[in-house]
C-alpha positions in Angstrom: -5.0 -14.0 -27.6 -3.3 -11.7 -25.6 -5.7 -8.9 -25.8 -8.2 -11.5 -24.3 -6.0 -12.1 -21.8 -5.4 -8.4 -21.1 -9.3 -7.4 -21.0 -10.0 -10.7 -18.7 -7.1 -8.9 -16.2 -8.1 -5.4 -16.8 -11.7 -6.5 -15.9 -10.7 -8.7 -12.7 -12.5 -6.8 -9.4 -9.1 -6.7 -7.5 -7.8 -4.6 -10.5 -10.8 -2.6 -10.7 -10.6 -1.7 -7.1 -7.2 -0.9 -7.1 -7.9 1.4 -9.9 -10.6 3.0 -8.1 -8.3 3.5 -4.9 -5.6 5.0 -7.1 -8.0 7.6 -8.9 -9.2 8.5 -5.2 -5.8 9.3 -4.1 -4.7 11.0 -7.3 -7.6 13.5 -6.9 -6.6 14.1 -3.3 -3.1 14.7 -4.4 -4.4 17.3 -6.8 -6.4 18.9 -4.5 -3.8 19.2 -2.2 -1.4 20.5 -4.9 -4.2 23.1 -6.0 -4.0 24.3 -2.4 -0.5 24.4 -1.9 0.9 25.7 -5.4 -0.3 28.9 -7.6 -0.7 26.7 -10.8 -0.9 23.0 -11.8 2.0 21.2 -12.0 4.0 22.2 -15.1 7.3 21.0 -15.6 8.6 24.0 -17.2 7.9 25.9 -14.2 10.6 23.8 -12.4 14.3 23.5 -13.2 15.5 20.0 -13.8 17.0 19.7 -10.4 14.1 20.6 -8.6 12.3 18.0 -10.3 14.7 15.4 -9.4 14.9 16.7 -5.9 11.2 16.4 -5.5 11.2 13.2 -6.9 13.7 11.6 -4.8 11.9 13.3 -1.7 8.4 11.9 -2.7 10.4 8.4 -3.2 11.8 8.6 0.5 8.9 9.4 1.8 7.1 6.3 0.0 9.9 4.0 1.3 9.6 4.8 4.8 5.6 4.3 4.4 6.6 0.8 2.9 8.8 0.2 5.6 6.2 1.0 8.2 3.7 -1.4 6.4 6.7 -4.2 6.2 7.1 -3.6 10.2 3.5 -3.6 11.1 2.7 -6.7 9.0 6.0 -8.5 10.3 4.7 -7.6 13.9 1.1 -8.8 13.4 2.4 -12.1 11.6 4.5 -13.2 14.4 1.7 -12.0 17.1 -0.8 -14.3 15.0 1.7 -17.4 15.1 2.2 -16.9 18.7 -1.8 -16.8 19.5 -2.0 -20.0 16.9 0.9 -21.9 19.2 -0.8 -20.5 22.3 -4.2 -21.7 21.1 -3.0 -25.1 20.1 -1.3 -25.6 23.5 -4.4 -24.9 25.2 -6.5 -27.3 23.0 -3.6 -29.9 24.0 -4.4 -29.1 27.6 -7.8 -29.0 27.5 -7.8 -32.7 26.0 -5.4 -33.8 28.8 -7.9 -32.3 31.2 -11.0 -33.9 29.9 -9.1 -37.4 29.3 
């Protein structure tokens, strides 16, 4: 039963599109790494501290992007709400004007 549900979810177009987008970004990141580093990522080539510090740096960048997206979405949401209020007010004025 769970296997059927899992397959249903895995086959869902949303998850398929997300997987394709993820794969495209993954390949882009590997390409950037190939340009930047002399060898593919090999954990044994890094110290434990370097691995942790790099992961933390990546997470900080991720948080900045996520926070920026939230800030932009909040602004857009509030702008849409103000447009909807303005539209409602204009409709009410038009109705009064036509009466």
